[in-house]
C-alpha positions as CSV (number, residue, x, y, z in Angstrom):
1,X,3.8,-37.4,-8.4
2,X,2.3,-33.9,-8.8
3,X,3.7,-31.6,-11.4
4,X,2.0,-28.6,-9.7
5,X,4.5,-26.1,-8.3
6,X,4.0,-25.0,-4.7
7,X,3.0,-21.3,-4.4
8,X,5.7,-19.2,-2.8
9,X,4.2,-16.4,-0.6
10,X,7.3,-14.3,-1.2
11,X,6.3,-14.3,-4.9
12,X,3.0,-12.7,-4.0
13,X,4.6,-9.9,-2.1
14,X,7.2,-9.3,-4.8
15,X,4.4,-8.9,-7.5
16,X,2.6,-6.1,-5.6
17,X,3.1,-2.9,-7.5
18,X,3.0,0.7,-6.3
19,X,0.2,1.4,-8.7
20,X,-2.9,1.8,-6.5
21,X,-5.4,-0.1,-8.7
22,X,-2.9,-2.9,-9.4
23,X,-2.0,-3.3,-5.7
24,X,-5.6,-3.4,-4.6
25,X,-6.4,-6.1,-7.2
26,X,-3.4,-8.0,-5.8
27,X,-4.6,-7.7,-2.2
28,X,-8.1,-8.7,-3.2
29,X,-6.8,-11.9,-4.9
30,X,-4.6,-12.5,-1.8
31,X,-7.1,-11.8,0.9
32,X,-8.1,-15.3,1.9
33,X,-4.5,-16.6,1.9
34,X,-2.9,-13.4,3.3
35,X,-2.5,-14.4,6.9
36,X,-1.3,-17.9,6.2
37,X,1.3,-16.5,3.9
38,X,2.4,-13.9,6.4
39,X,2.8,-16.5,9.1
40,X,4.8,-18.7,6.7
41,X,7.1,-15.7,6.0
42,X,7.6,-15.2,9.8
43,X,5.9,-11.8,9.9
44,X,5.2,-10.8,13.5
45,X,4.8,-7.0,13.1
46,X,1.2,-6.9,14.5
47,X,2.2,-8.7,17.7
48,X,5.3,-6.5,18.2
49,X,3.5,-3.2,17.7
50,X,0.5,-4.1,19.8
51,X,2.9,-5.3,22.6
52,X,4.9,-2.1,22.4
53,X,1.7,0.0,22.5
54,X,0.5,-2.0,25.5
55,X,3.8,-1.4,27.3
56,X,3.9,2.3,26.5
57,X,0.3,2.7,27.8
58,X,1.4,1.1,31.1
59,X,-1.5,1.1,33.6
60,X,-4.3,2.1,31.1
61,X,-7.2,-0.3,31.2
62,X,-7.1,-2.0,27.7
63,X,-10.9,-2.0,27.4
64,X,-11.0,1.8,27.7
65,X,-8.3,2.6,25.1
66,X,-9.8,3.6,21.8
67,X,-7.6,2.2,18.9
68,X,-7.7,2.7,15.2
69,X,-5.8,0.1,13.1
70,X,-4.7,1.4,9.7
71,X,-4.5,-0.5,7.4
72,X,-6.6,-3.2,9.1
73,X,-6.3,-5.7,6.3
74,X,-7.5,-9.1,7.5
75,X,-7.5,-8.1,11.1
76,X,-4.1,-9.4,12.3
77,X,-3.6,-6.4,14.5
78,X,-7.1,-6.6,15.8
79,X,-6.6,-10.2,16.8
80,X,-3.4,-9.2,18.8
81,X,-5.3,-6.3,20.4
82,X,-8.1,-8.6,21.4
83,X,-5.6,-11.0,23.0
84,X,-4.5,-8.2,25.4
85,X,-8.0,-7.1,26.2
86,X,-8.3,-4.1,23.7
87,X,-12.0,-4.4,22.8
88,X,-12.5,-0.8,21.7
89,X,-10.7,-0.9,18.3
90,X,-11.8,0.1,14.8
91,X,-10.2,-1.0,11.6
92,X,-9.7,1.1,8.5
93,X,-8.6,-0.3,5.1
94,X,-9.1,0.6,1.5
95,X,-9.6,-3.0,0.3
96,X,-13.1,-4.4,0.8
97,X,-11.9,-8.0,0.3
98,X,-9.4,-7.8,3.1
99,X,-12.0,-6.2,5.3
100,X,-14.4,-9.1,4.6
101,X,-11.8,-11.4,6.1
102,X,-11.4,-9.1,9.1
103,X,-15.1,-9.0,9.7
104,X,-15.3,-12.7,10.2
105,X,-12.9,-12.4,13.2
106,X,-15.1,-10.0,15.1
107,X,-12.1,-8.2,16.6
108,X,-13.2,-4.6,15.7
109,X,-16.1,-2.6,16.8
110,X,-16.3,-0.9,13.4
111,X,-14.8,-1.5,10.0
112,X,-14.2,1.5,7.8
113,X,-13.5,1.2,4.1
114,X,-11.4,4.3,3.1
115,X,-8.2,5.1,1.5
116,X,-5.6,7.2,3.3
117,X,-4.2,10.3,1.6
118,X,-7.4,11.2,-0.3
119,X,-8.7,13.9,2.1
120,X,-10.8,13.6,5.2
121,X,-11.4,10.2,6.6
122,X,-14.9,9.2,7.9
123,X,-13.7,9.5,11.5
124,X,-14.5,12.2,14.0
125,X,-11.6,14.2,15.4
126,X,-10.3,13.1,18.8
127,X,-12.0,9.7,18.5
128,X,-8.9,7.5,19.2
129,X,-6.3,7.3,21.9
130,X,-3.9,5.4,19.6
131,X,-3.5,4.8,15.9
132,X,-1.5,1.9,14.8
133,X,0.0,1.6,11.3
134,X,1.4,-1.9,10.8
135,X,2.5,-3.2,7.4
136,X,1.4,0.0,5.7
137,X,2.6,1.3,2.3
138,X,3.0,5.1,2.1
139,X,2.4,6.8,-1.3
140,X,6.0,6.2,-2.4
141,X,5.4,2.5,-2.1
142,X,8.0,1.9,0.6
143,X,6.7,-0.8,3.0
144,X,6.7,-0.1,6.7
145,X,7.5,-3.6,7.8
146,X,6.8,-3.2,11.5
147,X,4.8,-0.2,12.3
148,X,4.1,3.2,13.8
149,X,2.2,4.1,16.9
150,X,0.5,7.4,17.3
151,X,-0.7,8.2,20.8
152,X,-3.2,10.9,21.5
153,X,-3.1,13.1,24.6
């Protein structure tokens, strides 16, 4: 009989702090287990937001829609985009370890390592038709559990 206690994914989420350096260290340590834990917790924000964007865009050809996923994390949103034919997506995240996991999926054209809220991003204006924020943490540390869709004109 094993005396090892099973790891609870809810504990991982609960220990993330609002301190930037601490939270980045937490995400780095969690990167390879992140998606499995999110699925275990029943998280379906990426699918919901991508489906909503797809419905809102109506007749647009998915392969022509330019999408930026922020924070891209391990590529959960990118995977959902790809399932619906959105092949023109980029991912932006501040955590290089999360982006390494995303890179293995090959669901983004480009991965951008950058932190939001620190000035200009390494992205040209008017590049994207839609920006998706799913599972993001604004500076006050409040988690956006599902997401936000910003559509360009």
